[in-house]
C-alpha positions as a Markdown table, in Angstrom:
| # | Residue | x | y | z |
|---|---|---|---|---|
| 1 | Met | 0.0 | 0.0 | 0.0 |
| 2 | Ala | 3.0 | 2.3 | 0.4 |
| 3 | Ala | 3.9 | 2.0 | -3.3 |
| 4 | Gly | 4.6 | 5.3 | -4.8 |
| 5 | Leu | 5.3 | 6.9 | -1.5 |
| 6 | Thr | 8.8 | 5.6 | -0.9 |
| 7 | Ala | 10.7 | 7.9 | 1.3 |
| 8 | Cys | 14.3 | 8.8 | 0.5 |
| 9 | Ser | 15.9 | 11.1 | 3.0 |
| 10 | Gly | 19.6 | 10.9 | 2.2 |
| 11 | Gly | 21.8 | 13.9 | 2.2 |
| 12 | Ser | 23.8 | 15.4 | -0.7 |
| 13 | Gly | 27.3 | 14.4 | 0.4 |
| 14 | Gly | 29.5 | 11.7 | -0.9 |
| 15 | Thr | 28.8 | 12.2 | -4.6 |
| 16 | Asp | 31.3 | 11.3 | -7.4 |
| 17 | Ala | 32.7 | 14.6 | -8.6 |
| 18 | Gly | 35.5 | 13.2 | -10.8 |
| 19 | Gly | 36.0 | 12.3 | -14.4 |
| 20 | Gly | 35.1 | 14.0 | -17.7 |
| 21 | Ala | 36.0 | 17.2 | -19.3 |
| 22 | Lys | 35.4 | 20.5 | -17.5 |
| 23 | Asp | 33.2 | 23.4 | -18.6 |
| 24 | Glu | 34.3 | 27.0 | -18.8 |
| 25 | Glu | 33.7 | 27.4 | -15.0 |
| 26 | Gly | 36.1 | 24.5 | -14.3 |
| 27 | Leu | 33.3 | 22.0 | -13.4 |
| 28 | Ser | 33.3 | 18.4 | -14.6 |
| 29 | Pro | 30.1 | 16.8 | -15.9 |
| 30 | Ala | 29.6 | 15.0 | -12.6 |
| 31 | Gln | 29.9 | 18.2 | -10.6 |
| 32 | Met | 27.5 | 20.0 | -12.9 |
| 33 | Ala | 25.0 | 17.1 | -12.5 |
| 34 | Ile | 25.3 | 17.4 | -8.7 |
| 35 | Gly | 24.6 | 21.1 | -8.8 |
| 36 | Glu | 21.6 | 20.6 | -11.0 |
| 37 | Leu | 20.2 | 17.9 | -8.7 |
| 38 | Glu | 20.7 | 20.0 | -5.6 |
| 39 | Gln | 18.7 | 22.8 | -7.3 |
| 40 | Ala | 16.0 | 20.3 | -8.2 |
| 41 | Ser | 15.8 | 19.1 | -4.6 |
| 42 | Lys | 15.3 | 22.6 | -3.2 |
| 43 | Ser | 12.7 | 23.5 | -5.9 |
| 44 | Thr | 10.7 | 20.3 | -5.4 |
| 45 | Glu | 10.8 | 20.6 | -1.6 |
| 46 | Ala | 9.5 | 24.2 | -1.8 |
| 47 | Lys | 6.4 | 23.2 | -3.8 |
| 48 | Gln | 4.9 | 21.3 | -0.8 |
| 49 | Ser | 2.3 | 19.2 | -2.8 |
| 50 | Ala | 1.8 | 17.5 | -6.1 |
| 51 | Lys | -0.3 | 15.0 | -8.0 |
| 52 | Val | 1.1 | 11.5 | -8.2 |
| 53 | Glu | 0.7 | 8.5 | -10.6 |
| 54 | Gly | 2.7 | 5.4 | -9.9 |
| 55 | Asp | 3.2 | 1.8 | -11.1 |
| 56 | Gln | 5.1 | -0.9 | -9.2 |
| 57 | Thr | 5.8 | -4.6 | -9.7 |
| 58 | Gln | 7.4 | -6.7 | -7.1 |
| 59 | Gly | 8.2 | -10.4 | -6.8 |
| 60 | Thr | 7.0 | -12.3 | -3.7 |
| 61 | Pro | 7.1 | -16.0 | -2.8 |
| 62 | Gln | 3.4 | -16.1 | -3.9 |
| 63 | Gly | 4.1 | -14.5 | -7.3 |
| 64 | Glu | 4.4 | -11.0 | -8.7 |
| 65 | Ile | 2.2 | -8.2 | -7.4 |
| 66 | Ser | 1.4 | -5.2 | -9.5 |
| 67 | Thr | 0.3 | -2.0 | -7.7 |
| 68 | Lys | -1.0 | 1.1 | -9.4 |
| 69 | Thr | -1.5 | 4.3 | -7.4 |
| 70 | Glu | -3.0 | 7.6 | -8.3 |
| 71 | Gly | -3.8 | 10.7 | -6.2 |
| 72 | Ser | -2.3 | 13.7 | -4.5 |
| 73 | Leu | 0.5 | 14.1 | -2.0 |
| 74 | Asp | 1.2 | 16.9 | 0.5 |
| 75 | Trp | 4.4 | 17.5 | 2.5 |
| 76 | Ser | 3.8 | 21.1 | 3.6 |
| 77 | Gly | 3.6 | 20.3 | 7.4 |
| 78 | Gly | 6.8 | 18.5 | 7.6 |
| 79 | Gly | 5.1 | 15.1 | 7.6 |
| 80 | Thr | 3.3 | 13.5 | 4.7 |
| 81 | Thr | -0.4 | 13.3 | 3.9 |
| 82 | Ala | -2.0 | 11.8 | 0.8 |
| 83 | Glu | -5.3 | 10.9 | -0.9 |
| 84 | Met | -4.8 | 8.0 | -3.2 |
| 85 | Thr | -6.5 | 5.2 | -5.1 |
| 86 | Val | -4.6 | 1.9 | -5.0 |
| 87 | Thr | -5.1 | -1.1 | -7.2 |
| 88 | Gln | -3.3 | -4.4 | -6.7 |
| 89 | Gln | -3.3 | -7.5 | -9.0 |
| 90 | Gly | -1.1 | -10.3 | -10.2 |
| 91 | Ala | -0.4 | -13.8 | -9.0 |
| 92 | Gly | 0.8 | -12.6 | -5.6 |
| 93 | Ala | -2.5 | -10.7 | -5.0 |
| 94 | Ser | -4.9 | -13.2 | -6.7 |
| 95 | Ala | -6.1 | -14.6 | -3.3 |
| 96 | Leu | -7.1 | -11.2 | -2.0 |
| 97 | Pro | -10.8 | -10.2 | -2.3 |
| 98 | Thr | -9.6 | -6.8 | -3.4 |
| 99 | Ser | -7.5 | -8.0 | -6.3 |
| 100 | Gly | -8.0 | -5.9 | -9.4 |
| 101 | Lys | -10.3 | -3.5 | -7.5 |
| 102 | Ala | -9.5 | 0.2 | -7.0 |
| 103 | Met | -9.2 | 0.9 | -3.2 |
| 104 | Pro | -9.4 | 4.4 | -1.8 |
| 105 | Ala | -6.5 | 5.1 | 0.6 |
| 106 | Arg | -5.8 | 8.0 | 2.9 |
| 107 | Tyr | -2.5 | 8.8 | 4.5 |
| 108 | Thr | -2.4 | 11.0 | 7.6 |
| 109 | Glu | 0.7 | 11.9 | 9.6 |
| 110 | Asp | -0.1 | 9.1 | 12.1 |
| 111 | Ala | -1.7 | 6.3 | 10.1 |
| 112 | Met | -2.7 | 4.8 | 6.7 |
| 113 | Tyr | -6.3 | 4.0 | 6.0 |
| 114 | Val | -7.5 | 1.7 | 3.2 |
| 115 | Asn | -11.2 | 1.1 | 2.2 |
| 116 | Leu | -11.3 | -2.7 | 1.5 |
| 117 | Gly | -15.0 | -2.7 | 0.4 |
| 118 | Asp | -18.2 | -4.4 | 1.3 |
| 119 | Gln | -16.9 | -8.0 | 1.3 |
| 120 | Phe | -14.3 | -7.1 | 4.0 |
| 121 | Ala | -16.9 | -5.1 | 6.0 |
| 122 | Ser | -19.2 | -8.1 | 6.1 |
| 123 | Thr | -16.5 | -10.5 | 7.4 |
| 124 | Ala | -13.2 | -9.4 | 9.1 |
| 125 | Gly | -14.2 | -5.8 | 9.1 |
| 126 | Lys | -17.0 | -6.3 | 11.5 |
| 127 | Gly | -19.3 | -4.0 | 9.6 |
| 128 | Lys | -16.6 | -1.4 | 8.9 |
| 129 | His | -15.0 | -0.7 | 5.5 |
| 130 | Trp | -11.8 | 1.1 | 6.4 |
| 131 | Met | -8.7 | -0.7 | 7.7 |
| 132 | Lys | -6.4 | 1.4 | 9.8 |
| 133 | Tyr | -2.6 | 0.9 | 9.9 |
| 134 | Asp | -1.3 | 2.9 | 12.8 |
| 135 | Tyr | 2.4 | 3.8 | 12.2 |
| 136 | Asp | 3.3 | 3.4 | 15.9 |
| 137 | Arg | 1.6 | -0.1 | 15.9 |
| 138 | Leu | 3.4 | -1.1 | 12.7 |
| 139 | Ala | 6.7 | -0.1 | 14.2 |
| 140 | Lys | 6.0 | -2.1 | 17.4 |
| 141 | Gln | 4.7 | -5.2 | 15.6 |
| 142 | Gly | 7.1 | -5.2 | 12.6 |
| 143 | Gly | 10.3 | -4.6 | 14.5 |
| 144 | Pro | 13.1 | -2.9 | 12.4 |
| 145 | Ser | 11.1 | -3.2 | 9.1 |
| 146 | Gly | 8.0 | -1.7 | 10.8 |
| 147 | Ala | 10.0 | 1.1 | 12.2 |
| 148 | Leu | 11.4 | 1.9 | 8.7 |
| 149 | Val | 7.9 | 1.9 | 7.3 |
| 150 | Lys | 6.8 | 4.4 | 9.9 |
| 151 | Asp | 9.9 | 6.6 | 9.3 |
| 152 | Gln | 9.3 | 6.5 | 5.6 |
| 153 | Met | 5.6 | 7.3 | 5.7 |
| 154 | Gln | 6.0 | 10.2 | 8.0 |
| 155 | Asn | 9.1 | 11.8 | 6.4 |
| 156 | Asn | 8.4 | 11.4 | 2.7 |
| 157 | Asn | 8.3 | 13.9 | -0.2 |
| 158 | Pro | 9.5 | 13.7 | -3.9 |
| 159 | Ala | 12.6 | 15.8 | -3.1 |
| 160 | Arg | 14.0 | 12.9 | -1.1 |
| 161 | Ser | 14.2 | 10.8 | -4.2 |
| 162 | Val | 16.6 | 13.4 | -5.6 |
| 163 | Asp | 18.5 | 13.4 | -2.3 |
| 164 | Leu | 18.9 | 9.7 | -2.4 |
| 165 | Leu | 20.4 | 9.9 | -5.9 |
| 166 | Leu | 22.8 | 12.6 | -4.6 |
| 167 | Ala | 23.8 | 10.4 | -1.7 |
| 168 | Ser | 24.3 | 7.3 | -3.9 |
| 169 | Gly | 28.1 | 7.9 | -4.2 |
| 170 | Lys | 28.0 | 8.3 | -8.0 |
| 171 | Val | 25.6 | 10.2 | -10.2 |
| 172 | Lys | 25.6 | 10.9 | -13.9 |
| 173 | Lys | 23.6 | 12.8 | -16.4 |
| 174 | Val | 22.1 | 10.4 | -19.0 |
| 175 | Gly | 20.7 | 13.0 | -21.4 |
| 176 | Ser | 17.6 | 15.0 | -22.5 |
| 177 | Glu | 14.3 | 13.2 | -22.8 |
| 178 | Thr | 10.6 | 14.1 | -23.1 |
| 179 | Val | 8.3 | 12.8 | -20.3 |
| 180 | Lys | 4.6 | 13.2 | -20.7 |
| 181 | Gly | 5.1 | 16.1 | -23.1 |
| 182 | Lys | 7.7 | 17.9 | -20.9 |
| 183 | Lys | 11.4 | 18.3 | -21.8 |
| 184 | Thr | 13.5 | 16.9 | -19.0 |
| 185 | Glu | 17.1 | 16.0 | -18.1 |
| 186 | His | 17.6 | 12.4 | -17.0 |
| 187 | Tyr | 20.0 | 11.5 | -14.2 |
| 188 | Ser | 21.0 | 8.1 | -12.9 |
| 189 | Gly | 22.9 | 6.4 | -10.1 |
| 190 | Thr | 23.2 | 3.1 | -8.2 |
| 191 | Val | 22.8 | 2.6 | -4.4 |
| 192 | Glu | 24.2 | -0.2 | -2.3 |
| 193 | Val | 21.0 | -1.7 | -0.8 |
| 194 | Ala | 23.0 | -2.5 | 2.4 |
| 195 | Glu | 23.3 | 1.3 | 2.9 |
| 196 | Leu | 19.8 | 2.2 | 1.6 |
| 197 | Ala | 18.1 | 2.0 | 4.9 |
| 198 | Arg | 20.7 | 4.2 | 6.5 |
| 199 | Met | 20.1 | 6.8 | 3.8 |
| 200 | Gln | 16.4 | 6.6 | 4.2 |
| 201 | Ser | 16.0 | 6.5 | 7.9 |
| 202 | Lys | 16.0 | 9.4 | 10.4 |
| 203 | Lys | 15.2 | 7.6 | 13.6 |
| 204 | Leu | 16.3 | 3.9 | 13.4 |
| 205 | Thr | 19.0 | 2.7 | 15.8 |
| 206 | Glu | 22.2 | 1.1 | 14.7 |
| 207 | Lys | 20.9 | -2.3 | 15.8 |
| 208 | Glu | 17.7 | -1.9 | 13.8 |
| 209 | Leu | 19.7 | -0.8 | 10.7 |
| 210 | Asp | 22.0 | -3.8 | 11.0 |
| 211 | Gln | 18.9 | -6.1 | 11.3 |
| 212 | Leu | 17.4 | -4.5 | 8.2 |
| 213 | Ala | 20.6 | -5.0 | 6.3 |
| 214 | Asp | 20.5 | -8.7 | 7.2 |
| 215 | Gln | 16.9 | -9.0 | 6.0 |
| 216 | Leu | 17.7 | -7.3 | 2.7 |
| 217 | Glu | 20.8 | -9.6 | 2.2 |
| 218 | Gln | 18.6 | -12.7 | 2.9 |
| 219 | Gln | 16.2 | -11.5 | 0.2 |
| 220 | Gly | 19.0 | -11.2 | -2.3 |
| 221 | Phe | 18.9 | -7.4 | -2.8 |
| 222 | Lys | 22.4 | -6.0 | -3.4 |
| 223 | Thr | 22.0 | -2.7 | -5.3 |
| 224 | Glu | 19.1 | -0.4 | -6.4 |
| 225 | Lys | 19.3 | 1.7 | -9.5 |
| 226 | Val | 17.7 | 5.1 | -9.1 |
| 227 | Asp | 16.8 | 7.3 | -12.1 |
| 228 | Val | 15.1 | 10.8 | -12.0 |
| 229 | Trp | 13.9 | 13.2 | -14.7 |
| 230 | Ile | 13.9 | 16.9 | -13.9 |
| 231 | Asp | 12.1 | 19.6 | -16.0 |
| 232 | Gly | 13.0 | 23.1 | -16.9 |
| 233 | Asp | 11.6 | 24.5 | -13.7 |
| 234 | His | 14.0 | 22.2 | -11.7 |
| 235 | Leu | 11.1 | 20.0 | -10.6 |
| 236 | Leu | 11.0 | 16.2 | -10.4 |
| 237 | Val | 8.6 | 14.8 | -13.0 |
| 238 | Lys | 9.5 | 11.1 | -12.9 |
| 239 | Lys | 11.5 | 8.7 | -10.7 |
| 240 | Gln | 12.3 | 5.0 | -11.2 |
| 241 | Glu | 13.8 | 2.6 | -8.7 |
| 242 | Arg | 14.8 | -1.0 | -9.7 |
| 243 | Ala | 16.4 | -3.8 | -7.8 |
| 244 | Lys | 16.8 | -7.6 | -8.2 |
| 245 | Gly | 15.9 | -10.1 | -5.4 |
| 246 | Lys | 15.6 | -13.8 | -4.8 |
| 247 | Asn | 11.8 | -13.7 | -4.9 |
| 248 | Gly | 11.7 | -11.5 | -8.0 |
| 249 | Asp | 12.6 | -8.0 | -9.1 |
| 250 | Leu | 11.3 | -4.7 | -7.9 |
| 251 | Asp | 10.4 | -2.0 | -10.4 |
| 252 | Ser | 8.8 | 1.2 | -9.3 |
| 253 | Thr | 8.0 | 4.2 | -11.5 |
| 254 | Val | 6.3 | 7.4 | -10.2 |
| 255 | Tyr | 5.2 | 10.5 | -12.1 |
| 256 | Tyr | 4.7 | 13.9 | -10.4 |
| 257 | Ser | 2.6 | 16.8 | -11.8 |
| 258 | Asp | 0.5 | 19.8 | -10.9 |
| 259 | Tyr | 2.9 | 21.0 | -8.1 |
| 260 | Gly | 1.2 | 23.2 | -5.5 |
| 261 | Thr | -2.1 | 21.5 | -6.0 |
| 262 | Asp | -4.6 | 21.7 | -3.1 |
| 263 | Val | -4.7 | 18.5 | -0.9 |
| 264 | Ser | -7.1 | 17.9 | 1.9 |
| 265 | Val | -7.0 | 14.7 | 3.8 |
| 266 | Glu | -9.2 | 13.6 | 6.8 |
| 267 | Ala | -9.2 | 10.3 | 8.6 |
| 268 | Pro | -12.3 | 8.2 | 7.8 |
| 269 | Pro | -15.1 | 8.2 | 10.4 |
| 270 | Ala | -14.2 | 6.1 | 13.5 |
| 271 | Ser | -17.6 | 4.5 | 13.2 |
| 272 | Asp | -16.5 | 3.0 | 9.8 |
| 273 | Thr | -12.9 | 2.1 | 10.8 |
| 274 | Val | -11.3 | -1.0 | 12.2 |
| 275 | Ala | -7.7 | -1.3 | 13.3 |
| 276 | Phe | -5.5 | -3.9 | 11.5 |
| 277 | Glu | -4.6 | -5.7 | 14.7 |
| 278 | Asp | -8.3 | -6.0 | 15.6 |
| 279 | Ala | -9.5 | -7.2 | 12.2 |
| 280 | Leu | -6.6 | -9.7 | 11.7 |
| 281 | Pro | -5.3 | -10.6 | 15.2 |
| 282 | Gly | -1.9 | -12.3 | 15.3 |
| 283 | Arg | -0.8 | -11.1 | 11.9 |
| 284 | Ser | 2.6 | -9.3 | 11.7 |
């Protein structure tokens, strides 16, 4: 359900500034790319909201899951809120009653809510349509991985995708491309997955980060390729993240548009909401 909202909070240090011919100001191509991405991070951060459209495929032991998200995202208050529609399908989601159905989802600064429909309400939902995933509860139940999800969901905005690329250690400008009718500059880099959680996290302890690194290694993830496309206004219009794992590959693409759009998010009525741990007791 968090697809398209991946948080990337890395800094802008450690980039590769070597190699290539220098321009008239004495900057190499890598140094120029760094400066352009730093400007894009600042400009994107300042816009505070945007419309979002994303597609993600991920391999699981049960098969591949495809997730489509569409809606609006706001990061004006420091935290992240969003109003989305989420659709999941594929072999890994075929057993779910919601497979192939568009599900409304709301993200507040404290929790995620997903409307699982009438069938859920008539069974595990106990007459209620909205499932609530409290971030504090997720952190407590999920251990290090739950703590990372909480940290990501509360500290996410598109600028952090650019920050992650800057923190990758190496970044290069691929060239000019047109994305959804806009002229953009394409930048690319590769992140060591063992260090990815450290770049993303603001609050995890060293022990939790070490445990996460072990989990990722067990799943076969070694590196993640990050690509971003920046338009003439220094705004992120597309990002792509790809990684290979033992259970299948991860491929996530998100488009951003209409920066500065109005976003209003309210938690669903408590009378129509059930907590995850109450609807599905014993599940992690």
